[in-house]
N, C-alpha and C positions, 0 to 999 in steps of 0.2 A: 902537742901535736900527735895526731893519731897515726898509727902505722898499719897498713893493710898487707895481708899476705897475698901474693900473686900465685894463682893456681894455673900453671901453664898446662895446656893440653887437656882442658876440662871437657871440650866437645869432641875430642878425638876418639875414634873407635878403639875398642879393646883389641889388642893384638897379642897373641900368645904363640911363640915359635912359628911365626909366619901365618897363622890362622887369624882371620879377621872376624869380629863381631859374632854373628849367629852360628858361624861354622864351628866355633868352640863347643857350643851346645850340641850341635849335630854329632860331633865326634864323641862327646861325653855320653849322649843317649845311645849311640851305636855301640860303644864299649860296654855299657851296662847291659844292653840286649845280648851281646856276645857272652858276657859272664853268666847271664840267666840261661842262655842256650847251653853253655858248657855244664852248668849245674844240673839242668834238666836231663841232658844226655847222660851224665854220669849216674844220676838217680835211676834213670831207666835201665841202667846196666849195660850201656855201650862201653866197649873197651877204649882205653886211653889212646891206643894205636889208631883208632878211628876218629875219635873226638878231637884230639890235639891237632893233627894236621888240618882238619876241617876248620877248626876255630882260628888257627893261625892264618890260613888262607883268606878266610872271611875278614879277619882283622887287617891283614895287609891290603885287601881290596877296599875296606873301609877307609883306611888312612889315605890311600891313593886317590880315591874318589873325592873325599872331603878336601884334601889339599888342592886338587885340580880345580874343584868348584870355587874355593877361596881365591886361587890365583886368577882364574878366568873372570869371575863376576864381581869380586870385590865385596864391599860392605853391603850395599843395597841392590846390586845388580841382578842377583838371582830372583828376588821378589819382583823386580821390574820386568825381567824376562818372562817369568810365569804369568804375570798380569797381561803382558802384551800378547801372549799366546791365547789367552782367553777371550780377546777382543774379536768380534766378528769381522770377516773380510769386507762384507758389505751388508746393507740393510735393504731388503726388497719390500716394496710397498706396491701391491697390485690393485689397490682400490682407493678411491677418493673418499670413501665413506668415513674413514677415520678423521679426516681433516674437515669434512663438512659439518660435523657435529661437535666441534670443539667449542667450548664456552669461552668467551672473551671477557676480560675484566676491564671495565672502563678505567682509563688512566687520567689523572688530572692534568690539565694544562698541556694537552698534546698540541703540537704545532699544527696550525691550520684550522683550529676549531674556535668557534665563538665562545667566550666564557662570560660569565656574569660580571666579572671584575672589569671588563673592558668598557 
């Protein structure tokens, strides 16, 4: 008799410290950009007294924003929200010309038509 392993939670989203799905990647990319910004400022000769508070403030803002987005929208909510914002409110058609020149494709066995099989 064969025994099969049960994988519980295979289709569940990845969750790390309360962050769901793509927000983990957003936070990681933001932290890498902050690290690059710190290195660039240090190489340019800015003092640590200027760079460190700036990077800490931006890092805190990054954490707050990403956690707020994760809590507000969830796994797929942000992409749905952004897609809905891109939809037009209405479609205005001021001319019949578009509809007059549409090509129609004949369909087989439409109701009400005489066919050769009858």
